[in-house]
N, C-alpha and C positions, 0 to 999 in steps of 0.2 A: 531596305529603307531605314533612314536614321530615326532612332527613337531615344528621346531623353526628356527628363523632367527638369528643365533648367531652374525652375523656382526651388525645387527640393534640393538640387545640387548646391545652389547658393545658400540656402538656409543651413545646410549641414556644414559647409566650409566656413560660414561666418561664425558658427559656434566654435569651430576648431581654432580659428585665428583671430578671435575678437580682440584679445589683448594687443596683438600685433596691428590690427586695424586702428585701434586707439592711438598707438605709437606712430602709425603712418600718417595720421591726421594731425595729431597734437604733439609737437616737440617736447612739451612738458608733461606728457601723459603719466610717466612714472612718478613724477613729483606730486601730481594732483590725485591720481586714482590709486586705491589700495588693491593692486593686482593680486597680492597674496590672498586676499579675502575671497577672491573669485567673483563669479557673476551668476545671476539667475535669469534664465530665459523665460519670459512671461508670455508664452504662446497662447495660453488660455485667455489671459487678460486682453491680449491684442485681438483675438478672434471675437471677443464680446464687443469690441469697438469698431468692427468692420463698417466702413462707410456705406457698403452696398450689401447688407446682410441677406437680401432676398435673391441675389444673383449668384450664379455658379462661380466657383473659385476661379480667379483670373490668374492664369499661369504666366502672364507677362510681368508679374511683380513678385518679389520675395521680400516680405515684410518681417521684421523682427523687433521685439521690444525687450530690452535688457536692463535689468536692475544692477547698478554699479554703486560702489561706495568710494567716497573721497578719503584721503588719509586722515582728515579731521573728523570722519564719521558721517559726514553729510551724505544723504542718499540721493541718487539721481537715476532717472529712467532715460535710457537712450533709445530713440526711435530710429531704426535703420530701415531704409526703403530702397530696394534694388530694382531699378527699371531695366528689364531684360532685353526687350525686343527693339528698342530704339524707335518707339512709336511716337515720333515727334509731331504728328498732326494733332495730337491731343495734349499739347503743352499746357493749356489752361486747366484741363481736367486733372492732369498729374499734380500740378501745384495745389489745386483745391483738395485733392486727396490727402496730400501731406498736411495741409492745414486742418482738415477735418479730424484726422487722427490726433493731432496735437491738442486741439481744444477739447476733444472728448476725454483724453487722458487727464488734462488739467482739471476739467470740470468734475470728473468722477473721483480722482485720487488726490488732487491738490498737492502734487509733488513737483519737484524740479524736473523739467523735461528738456532734453537737447535732441536735435534731429540731424540726420545725415541722409543725403540721397546719393546713390551710386548709379551712374549711367553706363551701360555696357554697349550701347549701340553706336553706329557710325556717326550719328549726329549728336552725341552726348554733350559736346562742347556748347551746343546751342540750346540745351534744355534749361528750363527756368530755375532760378535760385530763390524765387519769392512768389508769394501769392498776394494779389492786391484786389481789394474790393472798394468800390466807391458808388454811392448813391445819395443824391440830394444833400450833399455836404457831409455825409458820413463816410469816413475813410478808414481803411484797415490795410496794413502791410505786414505780412509774415515772411521773414527771411530765414533761410536754412543753408548750412554748408553743403557743397556738392563736390563729387569726384567723378570725372569722366575718364574711362580707361584710355581714351584717345589723347588725353592731355599730357601723357608722359612719353619721354623718348625711350627707345630700346636701351640706350646706354645707361640712362638713369635707373631703369628697372634692373638691368643686369648687374649694376654695381651696388645695388641696395642690399643691405644686410637684414632687411625686414622681410619675413616670410610672406606678408600680404602682397608684396611686390610681385611674387611669383604667381599669385592668384590673378593679378592684373595681367601678367604675361599670358596666361592661359586664355583670359577673356579677349585679349587682343588677337591671339591666334585664331580664335573662334570666328572673328570678323573676316578672316581670309577664306573661309569655306566658300566654295563656288567661284572664287576669284583667282585661285592658283590651282595648279595641277595636283592630283592625288599624291604624287611623289614629293612635290614641294611641300605640301601640307604635312606629310609624314616626316620630312626632314626638319621642319620647324618644330613639330611636336616632340621629336626625339631630342633636338637640341635643348628645348625647354626642360625636358625630363633630366637630361644629363647635367645641366646647370643646377637644377634643383638638388640632385645628389651631391654635387660639389660644394654646396653652400655650407654644409656642416650643421644643418638644423637637427633638432632632436628627431629621433626615428618616427615617433607618432605623428609629428607635424609633417614630415616628408611624406609619410603614408597618406595622410589626408589630402595634401595638395596634389600628389600624384593621382589619387583617385578622382579628384576634381578634374584634372587635366585629361585623364583617360576618357571620362564620360561626358565632359562638356564640349570637347573638340572631337567630332566624329568624322569618319570617312564614309564615302559612298560604298566602297567595296569591303565586304567582311575580311577578305584576304589581307587588306592593308592593316586592319586592326590586329590580325595575327602577327604580321610583320613587326608592328610596334611592340606588342607584348613580348615577342621573342627577343628583340633587341634590348628591351628593358631587363629581361631575365639575365642576359649576359652582362649587362652594365651594373646591375644591382648587387652590391657587395654587402649590403646591410640586412637583407632579408625583409625589407619593408613590405614587399608584396605578399609575403607568406601569411600574414595575419588578417588581411582584408580582402583584396581582390582575388587571391588564389582561393580563399575560403568560399567566396561567392561563386567563383567558376566551378569549384569542386562540387558545391552544392547543386549547381545546375546539372552537372554531369551525372551525379548520383540520382538526381531527379529523373533523368531519362531512363535509368536502369531500374530503379527501385520504386518509382512512383514520385511524382512531383512533390507531394506533401512531405514525404520522408526526406527528400533532398533538401527542401527548404528548412525542415526541422534541424537537420544536421548543420546547415549553414548558420542558423540562429544560435545553436548551442556553441559552435566554434567562436562566434563573435562574443557571446556572453562570457565564455571562459578566457578569451585572450585579449579582451579590451575592457574599458570602463565606459563604453558607450551606453547612452540611455536607451530605453525601450523604443522611443520614437526614432532615434537616430538609426538604430539597427533596422527598424521597419523601413525607413527611407532608403537606406543603403541597399537593402535586398529587394525593395519593391514589394513589401508585404504589408499587411494591415497590422497596426499596433496590437490589436486583439490577438492575432495569431502569435506574435512574439511573446505577449504576456502569458498565453496559454502554454507555450513551450517552456517558458521560464518557470511557471508554477509546477508543471509536470516534472521538470528536472529536480526541483526541490523535494518533491514527494518521493522520488526514486532514491534520493540520497538518504 
């Protein structure tokens, strides 16, 4: 059976390609934003503003709040909202969710806020770009930019030099699950991976997008997953698989032989040593709790 946490996959990849996402949306992004200054991902601040704090976490959505700086020093908070399952029957509820986050951020922090909605479902082109309220002469309209993965042609995405376009490619392939044969889906996924390798992006970015593609588009049969991995091993001349997915798979294998906790510990140590990923990101990638990753990290420092 297929198992994936789409919201987590989106949250991780958005951190990896956020600068590229800004460039994908805004042609003048490099003139406006100080990319060299970096970004701060405000997960804690966003969690405190949850419009439905008493409800269980809704995996249909991947929300991110990011602190960015303009080249003139101006601070801006970017509210990213990824709608994952194409739940178009709740159009009004989605728009209100966007507005609720916006006004709570403005009310609490009094900062400039921009927003963006990314729609990954089949009907993304029909999802709302505004929230409207009207009652007895009181009117309110809140508008925000939107991106639907269905709005782009294959040629436009294939010809794009922007890494975020390859994330969109993966999201579009995901929509073909259950609509094409297992072999056709395998061929589409392999084609996307090979084109990703051919783009000439930096190794870390290729690794992140490949990881997203591997885990976001899944096959019904485990054997098809193995076929994909084997093909990628033969294609990969850069070694991008060696410091992320291979580490994860090796950790699982060791877990069978030495005990699951020990295998997980070794996988965490490998990512801590070979990447600059945050504690949360490592936990998300390996499907572990942040507390476990912190514990392994602390123990490794003591041993040194």
